[in-house]
C-alpha positions as CSV (number, residue, x, y, z in Angstrom):
1,M,16.1,-27.0,13.0
2,V,18.0,-28.4,10.1
3,Y,17.0,-25.3,7.6
4,R,15.2,-22.2,7.7
5,E,14.3,-20.5,4.2
6,T,13.3,-16.4,5.0
7,R,12.4,-14.1,2.2
8,N,10.4,-11.4,4.1
9,S,11.3,-7.6,4.0
10,A,12.7,-7.5,7.6
11,D,15.0,-10.3,6.9
12,E,16.1,-8.9,3.7
13,A,17.1,-5.9,5.5
14,V,19.0,-8.0,8.3
15,F,20.5,-10.0,5.1
16,D,21.6,-7.0,3.1
17,A,22.8,-5.3,6.0
18,G,24.4,-8.4,7.7
19,F,26.2,-9.1,3.9
20,A,27.1,-5.2,4.0
21,A,29.0,-5.5,7.6
22,A,30.9,-8.9,6.8
23,L,32.5,-6.7,3.7
24,G,32.9,-3.9,6.0
25,A,34.8,-5.9,8.5
26,V,36.8,-7.1,6.0
27,H,37.7,-3.6,4.8
28,R,38.2,-2.0,8.2
29,R,39.9,-4.5,9.8
30,G,41.9,-6.1,7.2
31,N,40.5,-9.8,8.0
32,I,40.8,-12.2,5.2
33,T,37.7,-14.0,4.6
34,K,36.4,-16.0,1.8
35,L,33.4,-15.3,-0.4
36,T,32.3,-17.6,-3.0
37,A,29.6,-16.7,-5.4
38,R,28.3,-18.8,-8.1
39,P,26.1,-17.6,-10.8
40,S,23.1,-19.5,-12.2
41,P,23.8,-21.0,-15.6
42,C,20.6,-18.6,-16.7
43,G,22.7,-15.7,-15.1
44,R,19.3,-14.6,-13.2
45,Y,20.8,-15.3,-9.9
46,I,23.8,-15.8,-8.0
47,A,24.6,-18.0,-4.9
48,V,27.0,-16.4,-2.3
49,H,28.4,-17.8,0.5
50,A,30.6,-15.8,2.8
51,D,33.1,-17.5,6.0
52,A,31.8,-14.9,7.8
53,Y,28.4,-16.4,8.1
54,P,29.6,-20.1,8.0
55,T,26.0,-21.7,8.0
56,A,24.4,-19.8,5.7
57,L,23.9,-19.7,1.9
58,F,22.4,-16.2,0.3
59,I,20.7,-16.2,-3.0
60,Y,20.6,-12.5,-4.8
61,N,19.2,-11.4,-7.8
62,A,21.9,-11.2,-10.5
63,S,20.4,-8.2,-12.5
64,S,19.5,-6.0,-9.5
65,L,21.9,-7.4,-6.8
66,R,18.8,-7.7,-4.5
67,F,18.6,-10.5,-1.7
68,C,15.9,-13.0,-2.7
69,A,16.7,-15.7,-0.1
70,A,18.7,-17.5,2.5
71,L,19.2,-20.9,3.3
72,L,20.0,-21.2,7.1
73,L,21.6,-24.7,8.0
74,A,22.7,-26.0,11.2
75,H,25.9,-27.0,10.0
76,P,29.0,-24.7,7.7
77,V,28.1,-24.9,3.9
78,L,30.9,-27.1,2.0
79,G,30.0,-26.5,-1.2
80,I,27.3,-25.0,-4.0
81,S,26.5,-26.3,-7.5
82,W,23.7,-24.9,-9.7
83,E,22.0,-27.2,-11.9
84,P,22.6,-27.0,-15.1
85,G,19.8,-27.5,-18.1
86,T,16.9,-26.4,-16.2
87,D,14.2,-23.4,-17.1
88,S,14.1,-22.7,-13.1
89,P,17.4,-22.6,-12.1
90,I,17.9,-25.0,-8.8
91,V,21.0,-24.4,-6.3
92,Y,22.3,-27.4,-4.3
93,C,24.8,-27.0,-1.4
94,T,26.2,-29.4,1.2
95,A,26.8,-28.9,4.7
96,L,29.3,-30.1,7.1
97,D,28.4,-33.4,9.5
98,S,25.4,-33.8,7.4
99,G,24.6,-36.7,5.1
100,N,21.8,-34.0,3.6
101,V,21.5,-31.9,0.4
102,Y,19.7,-28.5,0.6
103,A,18.0,-27.4,-2.8
104,W,16.9,-24.1,-3.4
105,Q,15.0,-22.7,-6.5
106,A,12.3,-19.5,-6.6
107,E,9.8,-21.8,-5.1
108,G,11.0,-22.6,-2.2
109,A,13.8,-24.4,-0.3
110,Q,14.1,-28.5,0.6
111,C,16.0,-30.7,2.2
112,L,17.1,-33.9,0.1
113,P,18.5,-36.2,2.8
114,H,21.1,-39.0,1.3
115,P,19.2,-42.7,1.6
116,E,22.7,-44.0,2.7
117,R,23.3,-44.1,6.8
118,G,26.7,-42.5,7.2
119,F,27.2,-41.1,3.4
120,R,28.6,-37.3,4.1
121,V,27.6,-35.6,1.0
122,E,30.4,-32.8,0.6
123,Q,29.6,-31.5,-3.0
124,V,27.3,-32.0,-5.9
125,E,29.1,-32.2,-9.7
126,W,26.5,-32.3,-12.7
127,R,26.7,-33.5,-15.9
128,R,26.8,-30.6,-18.4
129,D,22.9,-31.4,-19.5
130,G,21.4,-31.5,-15.5
131,G,20.7,-35.4,-16.5
132,C,22.7,-36.7,-13.2
133,C,24.8,-35.7,-11.0
134,V,28.0,-37.4,-8.9
135,L,27.7,-36.8,-4.9
136,R,30.7,-36.9,-3.5
137,G,32.0,-37.7,-0.2
138,R,35.3,-37.5,1.6
139,Q,36.1,-41.3,0.5
140,D,32.9,-42.7,-1.4
141,W,30.5,-41.2,-4.0
142,C,27.4,-42.2,-5.8
143,V,25.6,-41.1,-9.2
144,A,22.1,-39.6,-8.3
145,V,19.5,-39.3,-11.6
146,R,17.1,-36.3,-11.6
147,S,13.8,-38.0,-11.8
148,H,11.5,-35.9,-13.7
């Protein structure tokens, strides 16, 4: 399995409890855990990645802080970026040891494989208007244009 999206209420309780437990573990044991939170450009969602869950990206509703979805990847998450300039916010993430980009929006998630074999996308960087992006690898990069 490369990724799995989850949305049901049982999973919501598990991920809310799991995320709270990760934060609690940091507080109780004094562990240093990196949390990365990226708000969507429209302010409706927050994408959160925690080192305690390296292969998961959590999406929360920004106004209520309720869990919306999680992308569960086969490899650790490397980067997170929201596409600017869209009516329906789309978050993109990349994973270690994968040439794929994973996209989530309220309607669902999908895996976007890179057509070039051996190219490992590590970061997605968008132009301000969202018309195109740069897919960066360790030593290579390419420009991707969004088709509507």
